[in-house]
N, C-alpha and C positions, 0 to 999 in steps of 0.2 A: 561254548564252554563245554568241555567234556565232563559228563556226570560221574565218571569213575575216578575223579581226582587227578587226572593226568593233564589238566589244562595248565597253561603257563600264564602267570600273572606278572605284570610289570607295572611299576609306578615310580614316581620320583621320590627319592629319599628326602627327608626334611633337611633344611639347611642346618649347618653346624653352628652351635653357639647358644645363646639364651633366646628363647622363643617367648614372645609376649602376644597374648590374644586379647583383643578388645572387641566388645559388642556395642554397637551404636544403634539406638532405637530408631531415630529418624534423622534425615538430613537437616543440618543447621547451617552449613557453610563453613563450619569450624574444621580445623585440621587436627588430627591426632598427633600429639607430641609426647615423646618419652625421653626424659633426661636421665642418664645413668651416671652415678657418682660412686667413687670408692667409699669405704666406710669412714674415711677421713673428711669426706665432703668434696674432694677434688673431682671436677667433671672429667668424664672419660668418653662419653658418647652422647650424641643427640640424634634421635630417630624421628622421622615424620612420615605420615601417611594421610591420604584424603579421608575425611570423615564420612565415608559412605555408609548407608544403613546396612546392618548385618555384622558379621564377624570380619575382623581385619587382623591379620597376623603380621607382626614385625619381628625381624630377627636381628639380634646384635651379634656380630661375629667375634666378639671378645677382643676387638682392636679399637684403638681410639678413632673416632670419626675425624674427618679432615678439619672440621671447625675447632677441634680441641687438640689436634695432634701436635701443634707447635709447642705445647707445654711439655712434650715428651722428647724434645731434642732430636738428634740425628739417628735415633734408633731405627732399625729396620721396620718399616710400616707393616710388614707381613707377620711380625712376631706378636704373639698374644700377650695380653696383660696378665699379671700374676693371679694365681688362685687367691680366693679370699671372699670377703663379704662386700656386696655392692647394694645400692639402692636404686630402684627405678621409680621415677616420679612421672605419672601420667597427667597430662593436661589436655582437656577437651572442653573448649568454651570456658565456662566458669567452674567446671568440675576439676578438682585436683585430688589425686590419690597417690600414696606412696606404698611401696612394697620392697622389703629387703629380700635378698636371695644370695645363695652361696655358689661360687664357681670353683670346681675342681678341675685340674688339668691332668691329662694322662701322663703316666710316667715316661720320662725321656723328653718331654717338651720343655724347651728353655724359654721362659717368658721374658718380657722386656725388663 
């Protein structure tokens, strides 16, 4: 690394969408599950990750996951869901937590 500030640094950009960070104290064999719903309670996505100790990041790409996409008919699966309020419910073993969040879409993006 050049100490005169002329070094080149590269890294991977974070995934686009809603980012969820979960910290697991110890391995229990349980899976991390996050269910995302619209403010109306309609399911839009289900995310899963192994419950490994430490930090785990899950990214929702603002599209319905395959297990709930049938509810959205023949819409283009690449199109994003509309801006608005959503709820993420984390389940890990017997622990359940809910958090609401807001999604804004950039101007010019046509949602489902």
